[in-house]
N, C-alpha and C positions, 0 to 999 in steps of 0.2 A: 465643763472641761471640753476642750476641743483638741483635735490632732491636726498637725500641719506638717508638710514636708518642705524643707528648705531646698532651693534649687539654684544652681549657679547660672549666671547669665550666659555662660558658654561652658558646655561639658568639655573637660580636658580630653585630648586625644588619647585613645587606647584605654579609656576608663569605662567600666560597667556602671549602670545606673538602674534605678527601679522605676517602673511605670505602674502606677496604681491609681486609686480613686481619691487619695488624700489631696486636699487643697494645697497648692504650691504657693510658697512665698519666694519670689526670685530675689537673689542677692548678688551684689557686685563685689568683687575682690574679697569675698569671704568676711565682709564686715557685717556683724550681727546687729549693729545699732538700728538700722532701718527695719530689720526683722522684728526686734523686740518692741519697737515703736508701734508696730501693727498688731501686737497681741492685746486683745481687750478682754481676756478671760484667762483662767488657769489653762495652760496649754502644754501638750506634749509635742516636742519638736523631734522629727525624724529627718536625718540628713539624707540627701539625694542618693547616696550610695550604700544605704543601710536597708536590708530587707527584713521585714517582720511579718509573721503570719497572724491570722485572725485570732487564734487561741491566745497568742502572746499579747495581742492588743487588748483583749478582754482582761487577761490576768494583770497586765501592767496598769490598766485603767482602775481596776478594783483596788490595787495597792495604793495608787495615788489618791483615790477618793477616801481611803481609810485614814490617811494623814495628809489632808489637802494643803496644809501650810508648810510642808517640807519639800524641798527639791528632792527628786528621786531619779536614779539612772538605772539603765540596764547594761550589763557587760557586753562588750564586743571586742573582737580581736583587732589589734593593729599589727600589720605585717611589716617585715623588714623593708619592703619596697617603699613604704610611706614613712618609716621612722629612721631608717639607716642604722637600726640596732641589729645585732647579729641574730636575734630570735624574735618570735612572735610574743607580744605582751598584751595584757588586758588594757583597755583604754583609760582607766581611771587610776588615780595615784593617792598615796598617803604622804603627808608632810613629815619630814624627819626620818623617813625610811630610805635605805639605800640598798638596792635600787628602789625608786619610788613607786613602781607599778604594783597594783594590788595583785594578789594571787587568788586562785579560785576559792570561792566560799568565804573570803574576807567580807564581812557583812556591810562595811561602810567604807567610804573614801572621803578624802578632804578636797581633792582637786578632781574635776570631772570634765569629760568631753561632751559635746552636744549631739553625738550620734543618735542616741535615743534618751531624751531627758524630759522630765516633767518640771515645768517652771510655774510656781504659783504666781498669779498676777501681782499680788502684794509685793513679792520680792523683785519682780521685774520693774515695777513702778519705783520702788526704793532705789534700785540700781540706776534707772534712767534719771532720777533726781540728781545724780552726781554729774550729769551732763557729759557723758563720754562721747568723744567724737568718733572713735573707732573701737570696736571690741571684737574679740573672738572668744571661744570657749575658755581658753587658758586665762585670759584677763578677767572674764566674768567669774570663773570659779575661784581665782585668787581673791577677788573682792569679796565673794561670798564667804570664803574661809576667814578673811581678815575681819569681817563683821561678826564673827562668832555664830554664824547661822548653820553651821554643820555640826557633826559630820553628816554626810549624805548617804542614805540607804542605797545599797546595790541590790537590784532584783535579780538574783541568780536563777530564779525559776523562769525568767524570760530570756530568750537567747536570739537576739537579732544577729544577722549575718552582715559583716562588712565586706562589700564587694571589691574593695581596693586591695588586691593581693597579688 
């Protein structure tokens, strides 16, 4: 299992970002297809504006290795600046729930964001076999859900920080 950080070709103006030692995969227009095509192993993706500490890296890695065939996510907040919602929400969602956003300590989600996500290579390969031209986390997670591959465990004991607030 490896860890990588996705990185935009251009950092948007007035946005904070993380500088660390994780290998970067640059992406254009937030299209994850070229990113997914570069993954040759089970991989944890951390987006460019998500901070995660060393203890949480170890904790999340252990959880992923315990169930290596399941996608897994860590919770992080989405702020009104990025969602246009009136309040802060957790990044992951449940199907058939209104509002769809999970609340603290809900153990699983159906739809997930790529802020901090573990993707088994077998699932990435299966997805790429559908020949997507463009994808983002919403498209990928809807496909994942439609294939009956979920629900996805949420690692509430890992708390990455989303710097877009």
